[in-house]
C-alpha positions in Angstrom: -23.9 73.9 7.3 -22.2 72.1 4.4 -22.2 68.4 3.4 -21.0 66.3 0.5 -24.0 65.6 -1.8 -24.1 63.4 -4.9 -25.5 65.3 -7.9 -27.3 63.9 -11.0 -24.0 63.0 -12.6 -22.8 61.1 -9.5 -20.3 63.8 -8.8 -19.5 64.8 -5.2 -20.4 68.4 -4.4 -19.7 70.3 -1.1 -23.1 71.9 -0.7 -25.3 73.9 1.7 -27.8 71.7 3.6 -30.0 72.5 6.6 -28.3 72.5 10.1 -29.1 69.3 12.0 -31.7 69.4 14.7 -30.6 68.2 18.1 -33.3 66.0 19.6 -33.9 64.5 23.0 -31.0 62.3 24.1 -28.8 63.6 21.3 -25.5 65.5 21.0 -24.5 67.8 18.2 -20.9 66.9 17.1 -18.7 69.2 15.1 -17.0 66.8 12.8 -13.2 67.0 12.5 -12.7 63.8 10.4 -14.7 61.2 8.6 -13.4 57.8 7.5 -14.4 56.1 4.2 -15.9 52.7 3.8 -16.8 50.7 0.7 -20.4 51.2 1.6 -20.0 54.8 0.7 -19.2 53.9 -2.9 -22.4 51.8 -3.0 -24.4 54.6 -1.5 -23.0 57.1 -4.1 -24.3 54.7 -6.8 -27.7 54.6 -5.2 -27.4 51.0 -4.1 -27.1 51.4 -0.4 -29.2 54.4 0.9 -29.1 55.7 4.4 -31.6 54.1 6.8 -34.8 56.1 7.6 -34.2 59.0 9.9 -30.5 59.4 8.9 -29.1 62.2 6.6 -29.1 61.3 2.9 -25.4 62.0 2.5 -22.6 59.4 3.1 -20.4 58.8 6.1 -20.6 56.0 8.6 -17.9 56.9 11.1 -16.6 60.3 12.4 -14.7 61.9 15.1 -15.0 65.4 16.5 -16.1 67.4 19.6 -19.5 67.8 21.2 -20.8 71.4 20.8 -24.3 71.0 22.1 -26.3 68.6 24.2 -30.1 68.0 23.8 -32.7 67.4 26.4 -32.5 64.3 28.6 -28.7 64.0 28.3 -27.8 65.0 31.8 -27.2 61.4 32.9 -25.3 60.5 29.7 -21.8 61.3 31.1 -21.0 63.5 28.2 -20.3 67.3 28.3 -19.7 70.0 25.7 -16.1 69.9 24.5 -15.7 66.2 24.9 -13.7 64.5 22.0 -15.7 61.6 20.7 -16.0 59.2 17.8 -19.3 57.9 16.6 -21.0 55.2 14.5 -23.6 56.6 12.2 -26.3 55.3 9.9 -25.2 58.1 7.5 -24.3 61.8 7.5 -20.6 61.8 8.3 -19.5 63.8 5.2 -20.5 67.1 6.8 -19.6 69.8 9.2 -22.0 68.7 11.9 -24.1 65.6 12.9 -26.6 64.9 15.6 -26.0 61.6 17.3 -27.7 59.7 20.1 -25.4 59.9 23.1 -25.3 56.1 23.5 -23.8 55.9 20.0 -20.8 58.0 21.1 -17.5 56.6 22.2 -14.6 58.5 23.8 -11.5 59.0 21.7 -8.9 56.5 23.0 -6.0 58.2 24.8 -3.1 58.9 22.6 -5.0 58.9 19.3 -5.7 61.9 17.0 -9.2 62.7 15.8 -8.2 61.5 12.3 -7.2 58.1 13.8 -10.3 58.0 15.9 -12.6 58.5 13.0 -11.3 55.3 11.5 -12.4 53.2 14.5 -16.2 53.0 14.9 -17.4 51.2 11.7 -14.3 49.1 11.1 -13.9 47.9 14.7 -17.7 47.6 15.4 -18.0 45.4 12.2 -14.9 43.4 13.2 -16.0 42.9 16.8 -19.5 41.9 15.8 -18.5 39.3 13.3 -15.4 37.9 14.9 -16.5 37.6 18.5 -20.3 37.9 18.7 -21.3 36.1 15.5 -18.1 34.0 15.2 -17.4 33.3 18.8 -13.6 33.6 18.1 -11.5 32.7 21.1 -7.8 32.6 22.0 -5.9 29.9 20.2 -8.4 29.6 17.4 -7.7 30.5 13.7 -9.5 33.3 11.8 -9.5 33.8 8.1 -9.8 37.5 7.1 -9.4 37.9 3.3 -8.6 41.1 1.5 -5.8 41.9 3.9 -5.1 45.4 2.4 -8.6 46.6 3.0 -9.5 49.2 5.6 -11.7 46.6 7.4 -8.9 44.1 7.6 -6.6 46.8 9.0 -8.8 46.7 12.0 -9.9 43.0 12.1 -6.4 41.4 11.9 -4.9 43.3 14.8 -8.1 42.9 16.8 -8.1 39.1 16.4 -4.4 39.0 17.2 -4.8 41.1 20.3 -7.3 38.5 21.7 -4.9 35.6 21.0 -6.2 34.3 17.7 -4.1 33.0 14.8 -4.9 34.9 11.5 -4.8 33.9 7.9 -5.3 36.7 5.3 -5.1 37.0 1.5 -3.8 39.7 -0.8 -3.2 40.0 -4.6 0.6 40.3 -4.7 3.8 39.9 -2.8 4.2 43.7 -2.9 0.9 44.1 -1.0 1.9 41.4 1.4 5.0 43.4 2.3 2.9 46.6 2.7 0.6 44.9 5.3 3.4 43.1 7.2 2.8 45.5 10.2 -0.6 43.9 10.8 1.3 40.7 11.8 -1.0 38.1 10.2 0.4 34.6 10.7 -0.2 33.5 7.2 -0.5 35.8 4.1 -1.8 34.1 1.0 -0.8 35.6 -2.4 -4.0 34.6 -4.2 -2.3 35.4 -7.6 0.1 32.5 -6.9 -1.5 30.4 -4.3 -4.8 28.5 -4.2 -6.8 29.6 -1.1 -8.5 26.2 -0.9 -5.1 24.4 -0.9 -4.0 26.6 2.0 -7.2 25.8 4.0 -6.4 22.1 3.5 -2.8 22.4 4.5 -3.6 24.4 7.6 -6.2 21.9 8.6 -3.7 19.0 8.2 -1.1 21.0 10.2 -3.6 21.2 13.1 -4.7 24.8 12.5 -8.1 24.6 10.8 -10.0 27.8 10.3 -12.6 28.3 13.1 -14.0 31.6 12.0 -14.0 33.4 8.6 -15.0 37.0 8.2 -15.5 37.2 4.5 -16.1 40.4 2.5 -15.5 38.6 -0.9 -17.8 35.6 -1.2 -17.8 34.2 -4.8 -16.3 30.9 -5.8 -13.7 30.9 -3.0 -16.4 30.6 -0.3 -17.9 27.3 -1.6 -14.4 25.8 -2.2 -13.1 26.6 1.3 -16.2 26.2 3.5 -15.9 22.3 3.7 -12.3 22.6 5.0 -13.1 24.5 8.2 -12.8 23.2 11.7 -15.6 21.3 13.2 -18.4 23.8 14.2 -16.7 26.4 12.1 -18.5 29.7 11.4 -18.2 31.4 8.0 -19.5 35.0 8.4 -20.4 36.6 5.1 -20.4 40.4 5.3 -20.2 41.3 1.6 -20.0 39.8 -1.9 -17.3 41.8 -3.6 -16.0 38.8 -5.5 -19.4 37.5 -6.5 -22.9 36.6 -5.3 -22.9 33.0 -6.5 -21.0 30.0 -5.3 -21.3 26.2 -5.2 -21.2 24.5 -1.9 -20.9 20.8 -1.1 -23.5 20.3 1.6 -22.3 17.0 3.1 -19.2 18.4 4.8 -21.3 21.2 6.3 -23.7 18.6 7.7 -21.1 16.3 9.1 -18.8 19.1 10.4 -21.5 21.3 11.9 -20.2 24.2 9.8 -22.4 27.3 9.7 -22.7 30.0 7.0 -24.0 33.2 8.5 -24.9 36.4 6.7 -24.2 39.5 8.7 -24.6 43.3 8.2 -23.9 46.0 10.8 -25.9 48.8 9.3 -29.3 47.2 9.5 -28.9 46.0 13.1 -31.3 47.4 15.8 -30.0 50.3 17.7 -29.9 48.2 20.9 -27.4 45.8 19.2 -25.2 48.7 18.0 -25.2 50.2 21.5 -24.1 46.8 23.0 -21.3 46.5 20.4 -20.0 50.1 21.1 -20.1 49.5 24.9 -18.1 46.3 24.6 -15.6 48.1 22.3 -15.0 50.7 24.9 -14.7 48.1 27.7 -12.7 45.4 26.0 -10.8 47.0 23.0 -10.1 50.6 23.9 -7.8 49.6 26.8 -5.7 47.5 24.4 -5.6 50.4 22.0 -4.4 52.8 24.7 -1.7 50.4 25.7 -0.5 50.2 22.0 -1.6 46.6 21.5 -3.9 47.6 18.7 -3.1 50.6 16.4 -5.4 52.1 13.8 -4.1 51.9 10.3 -4.7 55.1 8.4 -3.5 55.0 4.8 -4.1 58.6 3.8 -5.8 61.8 5.1 -7.3 64.2 2.6 -9.3 67.4 3.0 -13.0 67.2 2.4 -12.6 69.2 -0.8 -10.8 66.1 -2.2 -13.6 63.7 -1.5 -13.5 62.6 -5.2 -9.9 61.6 -4.9 -10.6 59.8 -1.6 -13.3 57.7 -3.3 -11.0 57.1 -6.3 -8.4 55.6 -3.9 -10.9 53.0 -2.8 -12.2 52.4 -6.3 -8.6 51.7 -7.5 -8.0 49.3 -4.6 -5.0 51.4 -3.7 -5.4 51.9 0.0 -3.6 49.7 2.6 -5.7 50.8 5.6 -8.3 53.5 6.1 -8.8 56.7 4.0 -9.9 59.7 6.1 -11.4 63.0 5.1 -10.4 66.0 7.3 -13.3 68.5 7.7 -12.2 71.9 9.0 
């Protein structure tokens, strides 16, 4: 089969690789579409390799159809021909992938395979950090910065669908208009507004931030953390704006605020299975009723993987970028 490999010049090359083996408890999926994540850019640079046992090439979430089932799958509930989406440790930029059957999810009714490919990583990450780590509940306020990102395109509607109030941030009024369909309650233009000042104003207005799902980190984290609600949870999932911040410890002590580091990729398989099961039970019905809609910015053929990466590198996307693999 073929997969996208990274050559010595860091170029993406559609190359011949060995066909995947189908082990016990696994399904072979013919991949129709693979969605991009910023982790792919890091992996391309050699900074975020696939976990042991996973293919070396990129790709954390895919959708396609089962073409073969391995041994010990008779009680899995899956059959050849089923349309599925899957969360992977790596290997999605390819024609086929072998996946443990408990890491598969059905494609929600009414969605295309391209849309379904944009669900597993983004929604698993959002669900893990908002609800399991953050304990977000209806009536509370969530802060989800980088509102134009592919992750926010899942996290904002997810939080809204479960009755939370959402604050997000973007870099311009133009971008704010482009993400209006996500229906965040407050959109901060960080080029004009001070995020800390908004935290203070929201707290004074009776809407303190209970949960933050932060992919940026940097100076903003330290400035805003003291202004969270009592027992607030700040979930740090990446450090795109910087790895260093300064935090006043007294407000954390007196307010019971918690700073939590969280990554999905290095979680035990049992935890990932739990998350996917809860997505299918709790989130998929809302998606099938149209309460949550995947936000796909652009679909490109696998031959244009370089351009797809460039879209993320330029910060151009307002939602998920998807590669179609035919």
